C-alpha positions in Angstrom: 25.5 -17.7 -6.1 22.5 -19.7 -7.9 19.8 -17.6 -9.7 16.4 -17.7 -8.1 13.5 -19.4 -9.8 11.4 -17.2 -11.6 8.2 -18.6 -10.4 7.0 -19.1 -6.8 6.6 -22.8 -5.8 3.8 -21.8 -3.6 1.2 -20.0 -6.1 3.0 -20.4 -9.3 3.0 -17.0 -10.1 6.1 -14.4 -10.5 8.6 -14.9 -7.7 9.4 -12.0 -5.3 5.8 -11.2 -4.5 4.0 -13.4 -2.0 6.5 -15.8 -0.9 9.0 -12.9 -0.1 6.8 -10.6 1.6 5.2 -13.3 3.8 8.6 -13.8 5.2 8.9 -10.2 6.1 5.8 -10.0 8.1 6.7 -9.1 11.8 5.0 -9.8 15.0 5.2 -6.8 17.3 3.6 -8.7 20.2 6.9 -8.3 22.1 6.4 -4.3 22.1 3.1 -4.5 23.5 3.0 -2.5 26.9 6.4 -0.8 26.1 4.7 2.4 25.9 1.4 4.1 26.8 -1.2 3.5 25.6 -0.5 -0.1 26.7 -1.8 -1.6 23.4 0.3 0.8 21.2 2.5 -1.1 18.6 4.4 0.3 15.6 2.4 1.1 12.4 3.3 0.5 8.7 2.9 1.4 5.4 1.8 -1.3 2.9 4.0 0.2 0.1 6.1 2.9 -0.9 8.1 3.6 -4.2 10.8 6.4 -4.8 11.5 7.8 -8.2 13.7 10.6 -8.5 13.2 12.1 -5.1 9.5 11.6 -5.3 7.5 9.1 -3.2 4.2 7.0 -4.0 3.0 5.7 -0.6 -0.1 3.5 -0.4 -2.2 2.1 2.5 -3.8 -1.2 1.0 -7.1 -2.2 2.5 -9.1 -5.4 2.1 -13.1 -5.1 1.8 -13.5 -5.9 5.6 -11.1 -3.2 6.6 -12.4 -0.2 4.8 -11.3 2.4 7.7 -7.8 3.0 9.0 -6.7 0.9 11.8 -6.3 4.0 14.3 -6.2 7.6 14.4 -2.3 7.6 14.6 -2.2 5.8 11.4 -4.3 8.4 9.5 -2.3 11.3 11.2 1.0 9.6 9.8 -0.7 9.4 6.1 -1.8 13.3 6.5 1.7 14.3 7.5 3.3 12.4 4.7 0.8 13.9 2.2 1.9 17.4 3.3 5.6 16.8 2.5 6.6 18.1 -0.8 6.9 15.3 -3.6 4.8 12.5 -1.7 1.8 11.3 -3.3 -0.5 9.2 -0.7 -3.2 6.8 -1.7 -5.6 4.5 0.2 -6.3 1.5 -2.2 -9.2 -0.8 -1.8 -8.5 -4.3 -2.9 -10.9 -7.2 -3.9 -10.2 -9.4 -1.2 -8.9 -12.6 -2.9 -6.3 -14.6 -1.3 -3.3 -16.9 -2.3 -2.9 -20.3 -0.5 -0.6 -18.5 2.1 -3.1 -16.4 3.2 -1.7 -13.3 1.7 -4.1 -10.9 -0.3 -3.7 -10.7 -4.0 -3.2 -7.0 -5.0 -6.5 -6.5 -7.2 -7.4 -2.9 -6.7 -11.1 -1.8 -7.1 -11.0 1.6 -5.6 -8.6 4.4 -4.5 -8.5 7.8 -3.0 -5.8 10.3 -2.7 -4.9 11.5 0.7 -4.0 15.1 1.5 -3.4 17.2 4.6 -6.6 16.7 6.7 -8.9 15.2 4.2 -9.3 12.3 1.8 -10.6 12.5 -1.6 -13.7 10.7 -2.9 -13.0 7.0 -3.9 -12.5 6.5 -7.6 -13.1 3.2 -9.2 -10.2 1.3 -10.7 -8.9 -2.0 -11.8 -5.4 -3.6 -11.8 -5.0 -2.5 -15.5 -5.9 1.1 -14.6 -3.8 1.2 -11.4 -0.7 -0.1 -13.3 -1.3 2.4 -16.1 -1.4 5.1 -13.4 1.7 3.7 -11.7 3.6 3.6 -15.2 2.7 7.1 -15.9 3.7 8.3 -12.3 7.3 6.5 -12.8 7.5 8.3 -16.3 7.3 11.4 -14.0 3.7 12.2 -14.7 3.4 13.1 -11.0 -0.4 13.8 -11.3 -1.3 10.4 -12.7 -3.3 9.6 -9.5 -5.2 12.8 -9.4 -8.9 12.3 -9.5 -9.3 14.1 -13.0 -6.4 12.4 -14.5 -7.6 9.7 -17.1 
């Protein structure tokens, strides 16, 4: 099997981010009307990482979508947050797009979701968020707590 190119032909950045994820988008319109209420379709998580049985779950929102899509999505995130070893975040991004239409992951704020509540938003940037992710992967499980610096 031939090696994959290291850069994406579409945006020139590292391969495996935009081009691969754009291909994975699924249109669930074929399920509309299958169950009541009639407009119900599957929910999704924007990303989830696993490290030694612990999970980092993120719902990513562009600036024009600063609220959850529906109550079911929020209940799903609260339920996940209630599970031992789950860290659940809502991350607001800048809103810049690649030529494919996909949003760039440029975080500006995040909050930690807990059962029945959401913390206040905390300012962040890509470098800070990456640092917190690296600390989380190094088993500093509280790296996204609001008082963690």
